[in-house]
GUVONU-838408 format. One line per 3 residues: number of its first residue (from 0); their letters; for each residue x, y, z of C-alpha. Coordinates in steps of 0.2 Angstrom, whole numbers. Example, Ala and Ser with C-alpha at 12.3 -4.5 7.8 and 13.67 -1.06 7.14 Angstrom:
BEGIN
0	as	62,-22,39  68,-5,36
***
This chain:
BEGIN
0	mwc	153,140,69  158,159,67  160,154,48
3	ffy	143,146,49  134,162,53  144,174,44
6	erf	155,166,29  147,149,26  155,148,10
9	rlp	171,144,19  163,127,25  160,113,14
12	gsy	142,113,9  137,96,16  146,101,33
15	grw	136,118,33  120,108,30  123,97,44
18	iaa	127,110,56  110,118,50  101,103,52
21	lgq	107,100,70  108,119,76  90,122,70
24	vep	93,140,70  77,152,63  81,157,46
27	ell	78,174,50  93,175,63  104,168,49
30	val	100,182,39  101,195,53  117,191,60
33	pal	127,194,45  116,210,42  121,216,59
36	rrk	139,212,55  138,222,38  128,237,47
39	dwi	112,233,35  101,230,50  106,241,67
42	ygq	96,243,82  89,260,83  89,262,64
45	kst	76,259,51  83,245,38  80,248,21
48	kyp	88,232,14  77,222,28  63,233,33
51	rlf	51,218,41  64,205,43  56,196,59
54	del	38,199,55  35,182,49  45,174,63
57	cer	34,185,75  18,179,67  25,161,68
60	ltv	27,163,87  12,173,89  20,189,97
63	ptt	19,207,91  28,211,76  35,227,86
66	wgd	47,214,95  57,212,80  57,231,74
69	pti	75,237,76  69,256,77  59,252,93
72	ipa	71,238,100  83,246,113  102,244,109
75	lgg	107,248,128  100,241,144  96,249,161
78	dta	81,259,165  78,266,146  75,248,140
81	nkv	64,243,154  53,258,149  53,250,131
84	wae	50,232,136  37,238,147  27,247,132
87	lgv	30,231,121  25,219,134  41,209,134
90	isr	44,202,151  60,193,149  73,206,145
93	agv	73,217,162  89,228,162  96,222,144
96	ggl	93,228,127  93,218,110  81,206,101
99	pce	69,197,114  74,180,118  58,173,112
102	lvh	63,177,93  81,171,98  75,153,104
105	gwt	62,151,90  53,135,89  56,131,108
108	hts	44,143,112  51,149,129  58,166,136
111	sca	68,155,147  87,153,141  90,137,152
114	lna	74,128,147  78,133,128  95,125,130
117	ftr	87,110,139  74,108,126  88,107,113
120	frk	98,96,122  84,83,124  78,85,106
123	sff	96,83,100  101,69,111  88,57,101
126	rca	94,62,84  111,62,89  110,43,95
129	fly	103,38,77  119,46,70  131,39,82
132	lpi	125,21,84  130,16,67  147,27,68
135	hli	151,16,83  143,-1,78  149,-3,58
138	prl	166,-2,61  166,-15,75  156,-27,64
141	lsn	168,-25,50  184,-27,60  180,-38,74
144	pms	161,-44,74  164,-56,89  170,-41,100
147	via	152,-35,97  144,-51,103  156,-53,118
150	dpf	154,-35,124  138,-27,117  137,-14,130
153	svl	154,-6,124  145,0,108  131,7,119
156	rgt	144,16,130  153,25,116  137,28,107
159	lys	132,38,123  148,46,127  147,53,107
162	ttf	128,57,108  130,65,125  145,76,118
165	las	136,82,103  120,87,111  129,95,125
168	yia	138,105,114  123,110,105  115,115,122
171	fmw	131,124,128  131,134,111  114,141,114
174	ygm	116,145,132  133,152,130  125,165,117
177	cfv	111,169,129  123,170,143  133,185,133
180	rtv	118,193,127  104,191,142  109,182,158
183	gla	127,188,161  138,200,151  125,211,144
186	rlf	117,213,162  133,216,170  139,230,157
189	pni	122,238,151  130,253,143  138,242,130
192	shr	127,242,114  119,225,109  128,229,92
195	fwd	143,222,101  133,208,111  125,201,97
198	gpq	139,203,85  153,192,78  165,196,93
201	gci	149,195,106  137,181,107  144,171,92
204	flg	162,171,98  162,174,117  146,164,118
207	iap	149,148,107  169,146,109  167,139,126
210	agl	155,125,121  170,117,113  174,110,131
213	amy	159,98,129  173,88,120  179,82,136
216	ien	164,71,138  169,61,124  180,47,124
219	grr	199,51,124  203,42,107  187,49,100
222	rge	193,66,103  208,63,92  197,56,78
225	lal	186,73,79  201,83,78  206,75,62
228	yvl	188,77,55  187,94,59  205,99,54
231	pra	202,100,36  187,110,38  195,122,50
234	vrt	211,125,37  198,129,23  191,144,33
237	lla	208,152,34  210,152,15  208,167,4
240	erw	190,171,0  193,175,-18  202,159,-21
243	lrs	187,148,-14  174,158,-23  185,157,-40
246	gkr	180,140,-44  198,136,-50  203,119,-53
249	sar	215,121,-38  202,126,-27  190,112,-31
252	wse	204,99,-30  209,104,-12  191,103,-7
255	rya	187,85,-17  203,77,-13  212,84,2
258	epn	196,83,14  191,64,9  209,59,12
261	fnh	207,65,31  191,57,32  198,40,26
264	ivi	211,41,40  198,44,52  189,28,46
267	lkw	205,19,46  207,23,65  188,19,69
270	tgf	190,1,59  207,-1,68  219,-2,53
***
């Protein structure tokens, strides 16, 4: 997920698009987070590269464009931030600075971090069910179709476990980011700038990393299969940036050959061979 936000070229293109489709992050945030890391967009300073980055998002959410102005948004929490929020009409960030939750949550149209996470869980659950049902059903039909007839509920149980895992991961990811930048850590340490809380070591690392615990919702055997699926993508994020961007035959070979072979192992495990 860290690479998805900051160095997406390190992920296979189809994998990055899949994460984007499930995560449903507002496009302005996908621009702002790397810009904040590069110091092209900083709280308390006018951005020459992205002077009106959040104007369109504010218009979509029908909130004042001043809510997305980095020269106005307070970087620190405490009483100073409260005065700014009172002038802007923001009621959801008492005691903390940083971008208002309404803009971060985006299309869920809520200032509540818990409601945002629940809404994303609910919407993701049904999308993930359509994703996982064929994953659990087709291998069983190919390898042992009679087992499906004998115990159809085993397919439904497996689908439910997998669907709940992925939907929970998405919800935990969002609430984890909110816990770091709004609900928990930023509120405990208001004198630490939101340049950190909203940066790569803040909500994107401290907030998202614990979401991986959602994996324990999944069936034990499937956890091993997930590890095999994720492993080649994780290895790819550790490779040299220049080599990945070079387009050399060796880089293309590693992406086209190594990753599909890991996927073949996963398919064989699913089908029982």
